[in-house]
C-alpha positions as a printed Julia matrix, in Angstrom:
298×3 Matrix{Float64}:
 -44.07  -87.25  -23.1
 -41.22  -85.26  -21.67
 -41.34  -81.53  -21.37
 -38.37  -79.35  -22.29
 -37.29  -77.29  -19.31
 -37.88  -73.59  -19.75
 -35.22  -71.02  -18.8
 -36.13  -68.58  -16.13
 -34.69  -65.01  -16.28
 -34.41  -63.31  -12.94
 -33.92  -59.56  -12.69
 -32.32  -58.1    -9.62
 -32.44  -54.39   -8.8
 -29.19  -52.56   -9.4
 -27.3   -51.82   -6.23
 -25.74  -48.32   -6.28
 -22.01  -48.29   -5.92
 -20.9   -46.92   -2.61
 -17.66  -45.02   -2.85
 -16.02  -44.69    0.53
 -15.12  -41.18    1.54
 -11.53  -40.65    2.44
 -11.13  -38.08    5.19
  -8.95  -35.17    4.13
  -6.11  -33.59    5.98
  -7.01  -31.67    9.05
  -7.05  -27.96    8.35
  -6.24  -25.61   11.19
  -7.77  -22.16   11.05
  -5.07  -19.63   11.89
  -7.46  -16.7    11.81
  -8.83  -14.76   14.74
 -10.78  -16.8    17.28
 -13.92  -15.08   18.53
 -15.19  -16.06   21.94
 -17.84  -14.64   24.18
 -17.83  -14.41   27.95
 -21.25  -12.93   28.5
 -21.53  -14.6    31.91
 -18.56  -12.66   33.26
 -20.25   -9.81   35.08
 -16.98   -8.21   36.17
 -15.71   -7.51   32.64
 -16.86   -4.5    30.69
 -16.56   -6.17   27.27
 -17.96   -9.74   27.18
 -16.47  -10.4    23.72
 -12.78  -11.2    23.45
 -10.72  -12.13   20.44
  -7.27  -13.61   19.94
  -4.96  -12.26   17.26
  -4.51  -14.2    14.04
  -1.23  -15.95   13.32
   1.52  -13.66   12.04
   4.18  -15.61   10.09
   6.56  -12.64   10.19
   7.14  -13.06   13.92
   9.38  -15.73   15.4
   6.62  -17.45   17.4
   3.82  -16.71   14.94
   2.42  -14.19   17.44
   0.64  -17.01   19.28
   1.67  -15.76   22.7
  -0.83  -15.25   25.49
  -1.79  -11.73   26.47
  -2.78  -11.44   30.13
  -5.57   -9.03   30.99
  -5.32   -6.41   33.69
  -5.95   -7.92   37.1
  -8.82   -6.69   39.23
  -8.61   -8.82   42.39
  -6.17   -8.83   45.27
  -4.59  -12.07   44.01
  -3.28  -10.23   40.95
  -0.93   -8.02   42.96
   1.93   -8.66   45.37
   2.38   -7.11   48.8
   3.96   -4.02   47.21
   1.03   -3.41   44.87
   2.88   -4.51   41.71
   1.16   -6.69   39.16
   2.28  -10.32   39.36
   1.8   -11.0    35.64
   3.54   -9.05   32.91
   2.86   -9.34   29.19
   6.37   -8.17   28.37
   7.74  -11.61   29.15
   5.6   -13.28   26.49
   7.26  -11.55   23.49
  10.9   -11.11   22.58
  12.37   -7.66   22.12
  12.85   -8.18   18.36
   9.23   -9.27   17.9
   8.07   -6.29   19.96
  10.08   -3.92   17.77
   8.66   -5.48   14.6
   5.12   -5.34   15.96
   5.49   -1.63   16.66
   6.86   -1.1    13.16
   4.0    -3.09   11.6
   1.48   -0.93   13.45
   3.2     2.23   12.22
   3.22    0.9     8.64
  -0.5     0.1     8.82
  -1.26    3.55   10.2
   0.7     5.31    7.44
  -0.88    3.15    4.73
  -4.39    3.82    6.03
  -3.8     7.57    5.93
  -3.11    7.49    2.18
  -5.6     4.69    1.4
  -3.12    1.99    0.36
  -4.42   -1.58   -0.08
  -3.49   -4.61    2.0
  -1.01   -6.05   -0.51
   1.13   -2.9    -0.15
   1.11   -3.3     3.65
   2.12   -6.97    3.4
   5.01   -6.2     1.05
   6.17   -3.36    3.3
   6.11   -5.66    6.35
   8.19   -8.25    4.5
  10.73   -5.63    3.42
  11.02   -4.31    6.98
  11.51   -7.83    8.36
  14.34   -8.51    5.89
  16.1    -5.25    6.75
  15.6    -5.73   10.49
  16.96   -9.27   10.51
  19.99   -8.34    8.41
  20.83   -5.54   10.86
  22.26   -3.63    7.9
  20.77   -0.29    8.94
  21.97   -0.11   12.51
  21.65    3.33   14.0
  18.65    4.26   11.84
  15.27    4.75   13.48
  12.74    1.99   12.84
  10.17    4.61   11.82
  12.53    5.89    9.11
  13.16    2.35    7.85
   9.41    1.63    7.85
   8.7     4.81    5.86
  11.37    3.95    3.28
  10.04    0.39    3.0
   6.56    1.77    2.35
   7.94    4.0    -0.41
   9.74    1.01   -2.0
   6.68   -1.25   -1.74
   4.52    1.34   -3.5
   6.96    1.54   -6.4
   7.36   -2.22   -6.65
   3.57   -2.7    -6.73
   3.16   -0.15   -9.53
   1.41    2.53   -7.46
   4.28    4.9    -6.61
   3.94    7.71   -4.11
   6.16   10.73   -3.83
   8.6    11.26   -0.97
   6.48   14.18    0.18
   3.37   12.02    0.35
   5.16    9.45    2.51
   6.71   12.23    4.6
   3.27   13.77    5.19
   1.97   10.6     6.91
   5.13    9.81    8.89
   7.19   11.62   11.51
  10.41   11.38    9.5
  11.98   14.03    7.3
  12.15   13.65    3.54
  15.96   13.61    3.62
  16.1    10.77    6.14
  13.56    8.69    4.17
  15.66    9.22    1.05
  18.82    8.06    2.81
  17.15    4.92    4.14
  15.67    4.26    0.69
  19.13    4.1    -0.91
  20.59    2.01    1.93
  17.74   -0.52    1.78
  18.09   -1.0    -1.98
  21.81   -1.62   -1.51
  21.37   -3.93    1.49
  18.65   -6.1    -0.08
  20.24   -5.97   -3.54
  16.87   -5.09   -5.03
  15.72   -2.42   -7.44
  12.63   -0.44   -8.34
  11.3     0.62  -11.71
  11.91    4.17  -12.8
   8.93    6.41  -12.21
   7.28    8.1   -15.19
   4.83   10.93  -15.61
   2.02    8.44  -16.26
   2.41    6.94  -12.78
   1.0    10.09  -11.16
  -1.22   11.59  -13.85
  -4.44    9.72  -13.09
  -4.26   10.36   -9.33
  -3.3    14.02   -9.64
  -6.08   14.75  -12.16
  -8.6    12.86  -10.05
  -7.69   14.86   -6.95
  -8.02   18.05   -8.99
 -11.48   16.95  -10.22
 -10.44   17.31  -13.86
 -12.45   15.6   -16.62
 -11.17   12.62  -18.59
 -10.41   14.73  -21.66
  -8.03   16.97  -19.71
  -6.34   13.96  -18.11
  -5.77   12.33  -21.51
  -4.42   15.59  -22.93
  -2.06   16.08  -19.98
  -0.81   12.5   -20.34
  -0.19   13.07  -24.07
   1.59   16.38  -23.42
   3.91   14.88  -20.8
   4.73   11.85  -22.95
   5.48   13.96  -26.03
   7.62   16.35  -23.97
   9.75   13.43  -22.8
   9.97   11.93  -26.31
  11.07   15.27  -27.79
  13.61   15.7   -24.97
  12.15   19.06  -23.96
  12.59   18.5   -20.22
  16.07   17.01  -19.68
  16.9    16.44  -16.05
  13.47   17.44  -14.8
  11.58   15.3   -12.28
   8.65   13.3   -13.72
   6.46   14.82  -11.02
   7.26   18.39  -12.07
   6.77   17.5   -15.75
   3.39   15.92  -14.95
   2.37   19.02  -12.98
   3.39   21.33  -15.86
   1.49   19.17  -18.37
  -1.64   19.28  -16.2
  -1.34   23.05  -15.93
  -1.04   23.44  -19.74
  -3.93   21.06  -20.46
  -6.2    22.7   -17.9
  -5.44   26.2   -19.17
  -6.42   25.13  -22.69
  -9.71   23.65  -21.45
 -12.74   25.07  -19.67
 -11.63   23.44  -16.38
  -8.71   25.72  -15.5
  -6.52   25.12  -12.44
  -3.95   27.46  -10.93
  -0.3    26.61  -10.33
  -0.89   26.64   -6.57
  -3.81   24.19   -6.8
  -1.73   21.79   -8.88
   1.34   22.29   -6.68
  -0.58   21.44   -3.53
  -1.76   18.14   -5.04
   1.53   17.2    -6.73
   3.69   18.31   -3.82
   5.87   20.64   -5.88
   6.46   24.38   -5.61
   4.92   26.92   -7.98
   8.34   27.93   -9.27
   9.09   24.29  -10.16
   5.92   24.09  -12.25
   6.8    27.35  -14.0
  10.3    26.15  -14.86
   9.03   22.97  -16.47
   6.17   24.83  -18.19
   8.59   27.3   -19.79
  10.53   24.4   -21.29
   7.5    22.85  -23.01
   5.59   26.05  -23.9
   7.5    26.81  -27.18
   6.41   23.42  -28.59
   2.86   23.56  -27.25
   1.18   23.14  -30.7
   3.02   19.85  -31.18
   2.18   18.46  -27.75
  -1.63   18.46  -27.72
  -3.53   15.48  -29.16
  -5.2    16.11  -32.5
  -8.74   15.51  -31.19
  -8.45   17.9   -28.23
 -11.23   20.49  -28.0
  -9.66   23.84  -27.13
 -11.53   26.3   -24.94
  -8.48   28.6   -25.06
  -6.34   28.56  -28.25
  -2.7    27.56  -28.0
  -1.49   31.06  -28.84
  -3.54   32.43  -25.93
  -2.01   30.16  -23.29
  -0.14   31.88  -20.41
   3.52   32.5   -21.24
   4.68   32.91  -17.63
């Protein structure tokens, strides 16, 4: 009697699929390289750092800076240093580096962010390479570029604010501003009263209600054509003065003028233009501490 062969089922453990890893492109860190030389007893500072790469310079600012020599081998028979850092950087790069440092210093004084500094550096590089402003001081060009960058980034500053942190006169910054716009064939948005209102009110420590009222007053004054030919800064200052006088947080013309950078007489001139229509300028939900008919007439 023959037996029917039985089928045998074998189970093998599943082998996980191995996906080979493909090495990616090599990434080079162009940031600052920190090194320590703690074993060097002769140096005062054991930590040294190299500058990060600067794409605005011709060589990327990857040149070597030689430290000050301390031994006899560092000097010739006349006592002069054998190694000079001036040879490692071109004159154009040196001029741009000095301008970049001045731009950073000015921006830090008025608390401007890094993106403003970067845009200013790019503007200065374009102007410097075009050589379209020959005869103008680099500090004046840098100040004008900072003014343009602020307006292009939507955080405009007044000429007086830029002048206060630079060593250049307001007139010279204004001249360079016009020449740069023409040379680069660029433009900036027109400034409005709303561009300065928040900052001015914040510096004056005014509450949100007064700031909103001043913004409404300035906007309505422009819409009703009450201040033709007047600077947006002077209109904003006059609106802040009117709103503050109607509230419990009153501010004088001098206090507002010091923050806005305008004279007291300028505020009075703009205020006199909008005062006759004062009832129409305030928002409907404004809580008056001083009635409209009791506001100063100046």
